C-alpha positions in Angstrom: -295.1 28.5 195.5 -295.7 28.0 199.2 -292.7 27.6 201.6 -292.5 24.6 203.9 -292.0 25.1 207.6 -289.4 22.7 209.0 -288.1 23.2 212.6 -289.4 26.8 212.8 -287.7 27.6 209.5 -289.4 28.5 206.3 -287.9 26.4 203.4 -288.4 27.5 199.9 -287.6 30.3 197.4 -286.5 33.5 199.1 -285.5 31.8 202.3 -282.0 30.6 203.4 -280.9 27.2 202.2 -281.8 24.4 204.7 -278.5 22.5 205.0 -278.8 18.9 206.3 -275.8 16.8 207.4 -276.7 13.2 206.8 -275.2 10.9 209.4 -277.1 8.1 207.9 -275.2 4.9 208.9 -271.8 6.6 209.0 -271.8 6.1 212.8 -271.1 2.4 212.1 -273.4 1.3 214.9 -271.4 3.4 217.5 -273.4 6.1 219.4 -270.2 7.9 220.3 -269.4 8.3 216.7 -273.0 9.5 216.1 -272.5 12.1 218.9 -269.2 13.3 217.3 -270.9 13.7 213.9 -273.8 15.7 215.4 -271.3 18.0 217.1 -269.4 18.5 213.8 -272.6 19.3 212.0 -273.7 21.8 214.6 -270.2 23.4 214.6 -270.3 23.7 210.8 -273.6 25.6 211.0 -275.9 22.9 209.5 -279.6 23.3 210.1 -280.3 19.7 210.9 -278.8 16.2 211.0 -280.4 13.1 209.6 -280.2 9.4 210.4 -281.5 6.2 208.7 -283.9 3.8 210.5 -284.8 0.4 209.4 -286.7 -2.6 211.0 -284.2 -5.2 209.7 -286.5 -8.2 209.7 -289.2 -6.2 207.8 -286.9 -4.6 205.2 -284.8 -7.7 204.4 -285.7 -11.3 203.7 -284.2 -14.1 205.7 -282.2 -15.2 202.7 -280.8 -11.8 202.3 -279.8 -11.6 205.9 -278.1 -15.0 205.8 -276.1 -14.1 202.7 -272.3 -14.3 203.4 -270.8 -10.9 203.8 -267.6 -10.2 205.7 -267.4 -6.9 207.6 -266.1 -5.6 210.9 -269.5 -6.5 212.3 -269.6 -10.2 211.3 -269.7 -12.7 208.5 -273.2 -12.3 207.1 -275.3 -9.5 205.7 -277.5 -9.8 208.7 -274.6 -9.2 211.0 -273.8 -6.0 209.1 -277.4 -4.7 209.0 -278.1 -5.5 212.7 -274.8 -4.1 213.7 -275.5 -0.8 212.0 -278.9 -0.3 213.5 -279.3 1.9 216.6 -282.0 1.2 219.2 -284.0 2.9 221.9 -281.2 3.9 224.2 -278.9 5.1 221.3 -281.6 7.3 219.8 -282.6 8.7 223.2 -278.9 9.8 223.5 -279.0 11.2 220.0 -282.1 13.2 220.9 -280.5 14.5 224.1 -277.3 15.4 222.3 -279.1 17.3 219.5 -281.2 19.2 222.1 -278.1 20.1 224.0 -276.6 21.5 220.8 -279.9 23.0 219.6 -279.8 21.3 216.3 -282.9 19.4 215.0 -282.7 15.8 213.8 -284.9 13.5 211.8 -284.6 10.3 209.8 -285.2 8.4 206.6 -287.5 5.6 207.7 -287.6 2.5 205.4 -290.8 0.9 206.9 -293.8 1.9 209.0 -292.5 0.4 212.2 -289.4 2.6 211.9 -291.7 5.6 211.4 -293.6 4.8 214.6 -290.3 4.5 216.4 -289.0 7.9 215.2 -292.4 9.5 215.8 -291.9 9.2 219.6 -289.1 11.8 219.3 -291.3 14.4 217.6 -289.2 14.9 214.5 -289.6 18.2 212.5 -290.1 16.3 209.3 -289.5 12.9 207.6 -287.2 12.0 204.7 -288.3 9.3 202.2 -285.3 7.7 200.6 -285.1 7.2 196.9 -285.3 3.4 197.5 -288.7 3.8 199.1 -290.2 6.2 196.5 -292.4 3.5 195.0 -293.6 2.1 198.3 -297.2 3.6 198.3 -298.1 2.1 201.7 -295.1 3.7 203.3 -295.7 7.0 201.6 -299.3 7.1 202.9 -298.2 6.1 206.4 -295.7 8.8 206.5 -298.1 11.4 205.2 -300.6 10.3 207.8 -298.2 11.7 210.5 -298.9 15.2 209.3 -295.3 16.3 209.2 -293.4 17.9 206.3 -291.8 15.4 203.9 -288.6 15.5 202.0 -288.8 13.0 199.1 -285.6 11.9 197.4 -286.0 11.1 193.7 -282.8 9.1 192.9 -283.1 6.2 190.4 -286.7 7.3 189.6 -288.4 8.1 186.3 -290.6 11.1 185.7 -293.6 8.7 185.8 -292.6 7.2 189.1 -292.1 10.7 190.6 -295.5 11.8 189.3 -297.1 8.8 191.0 -295.3 9.4 194.3 -296.4 13.1 194.3 -300.0 12.0 193.6 -299.9 9.6 196.5 -298.3 12.2 198.9 -300.0 15.3 197.7 -298.1 18.6 197.4 -298.8 20.0 200.8 -295.6 20.5 202.9 -293.6 18.5 200.3 -290.0 19.2 199.2 -288.6 17.1 196.3 -284.9 16.4 196.3 -283.0 15.7 193.1 -280.5 12.9 193.6 -278.3 10.5 191.7 -278.2 7.2 193.6 -274.6 6.2 193.1 -271.9 6.4 195.8 -270.0 8.5 194.9 -271.8 10.0 191.9 -270.0 10.8 188.7 -270.1 14.5 187.8 -271.4 13.8 184.3 -274.4 12.0 185.8 -275.5 14.7 188.3 -277.8 16.4 185.8 -278.4 19.4 188.1 -280.8 21.1 185.7 -283.4 18.6 187.0 -283.7 20.8 190.0 -285.4 23.5 187.9 -287.5 20.8 186.2 -288.8 19.6 189.5 -289.8 23.1 190.5 -291.6 23.8 187.2 -293.3 20.4 186.9 -294.6 20.1 190.5 -294.8 23.6 191.8 -293.2 22.7 195.2 -289.8 23.6 196.7 -286.9 21.5 195.4 -283.5 20.6 196.8 -280.5 18.5 196.2 -279.2 15.3 197.9 -275.6 15.0 196.7 -273.3 12.0 196.7 -270.5 13.4 194.6 -266.9 14.1 195.7 -266.2 17.8 196.2 -268.3 20.9 196.7 -268.8 22.6 193.3 -271.9 20.6 192.1 -273.7 21.2 195.5 -272.9 24.9 195.3 -274.2 25.0 191.7 -277.4 23.3 192.9 -278.0 26.2 195.3 -277.5 28.7 192.4 -280.0 26.7 190.4 -282.6 27.0 193.1 -282.1 24.2 195.6 -283.7 25.3 198.8 -282.5 22.2 200.7 -279.1 20.7 200.5 -278.2 17.3 202.0 -274.7 15.9 202.1 -273.4 12.9 204.0 -271.0 13.7 206.9 -268.2 11.5 208.1 -265.3 11.8 210.6 -262.9 10.4 208.0 -263.6 9.3 204.4 -261.2 6.5 204.9 -263.3 4.9 207.6 -265.0 1.6 206.9 -268.5 1.8 205.5 -270.4 1.9 202.3 -271.3 5.6 202.4 -268.0 7.0 203.7 -266.3 7.7 200.3 -269.3 9.7 199.2 -269.3 11.8 202.4 -267.8 15.1 203.5 -265.4 15.4 206.4 -266.1 18.1 209.0 -263.7 20.7 207.5 -265.5 20.2 204.1 -268.9 20.7 205.7 -267.7 23.9 207.3 -266.6 25.2 203.9 -269.8 24.1 202.2 -272.1 25.9 204.6 -269.9 29.0 204.4 -269.9 29.0 200.6 -273.7 28.4 200.5 -274.3 31.5 202.7 -272.0 33.5 200.4 -273.9 32.4 197.3 -277.2 33.3 198.9 -275.9 36.9 199.4 -274.2 37.0 196.0 -277.4 36.0 194.1 -279.1 39.2 195.3 -282.6 40.1 194.3 -282.3 40.3 190.5 -283.0 44.0 190.3 -280.3 45.8 188.2 -278.9 48.8 189.9 -275.7 50.9 190.1 -274.1 50.5 193.5 -272.5 53.4 195.4 -269.2 51.5 195.4 -269.2 51.7 191.6 -269.4 55.5 191.6 -265.6 56.2 191.6 -265.0 53.7 188.8 -268.0 55.1 186.9 -266.8 58.7 187.2 -263.2 57.7 186.2 -263.7 55.1 183.5 -267.2 55.5 181.9 -266.9 56.6 178.3 -269.8 58.4 176.8 -269.7 58.4 173.0 -272.4 60.3 171.1 
């Protein structure tokens, strides 16, 4: 299996787990909150941060945007969607702040115009959200940019994933196992799918988690996830649809630390007797003939 190069890092078996802090829309339309989340991700030792980008009037119908929906950003669904969307100046500041902190950033783009918008910033890769897995035109457009792709596979059947992989090809592709509920129930995480993805498609696989807590994400690493993506928030009590399924900065620090410990603990799989075992071996080993 060939590793995928993302932001000067090789991603795949035998290489350190690529940890992505998803800001997504947890900035709530405030670039200052976005900066604080980037700073927290860098301080935790994450390898990249990710945002979401939509062209609102392409992704949503007029009827959907006019639907009543109360939020701190207005009284319609359109008020909410437009209010959460960052523009040219905000993304230019995000780019500057990430460069200052030397942490790469990229985005999940839900339409071709958003891809063209993000392309200006020379991202190290693109993420295709689970919601967009069946959008063949978008998949082809993203592939045409020639960058590595992370494809999330939430709410998708095996046949739908087969089709998406056929459209994208397997070059520079990482498949992310995902359960698209926020937060996800532990009994619906089905982490063994990570191994299934690796065996079925022969490409690196990772995990995009929405559960509460750390244990399932750490188990995903032990099962072979070479990319881990978790949402990051300043406070899980903040307003917003993704906040409850997100990790606070202290949790992200612990997650990265524990992932690095697991990588060391997994070792190389070659059975050996360590020098540190010699005293116990000499004292305790019973030999019965």
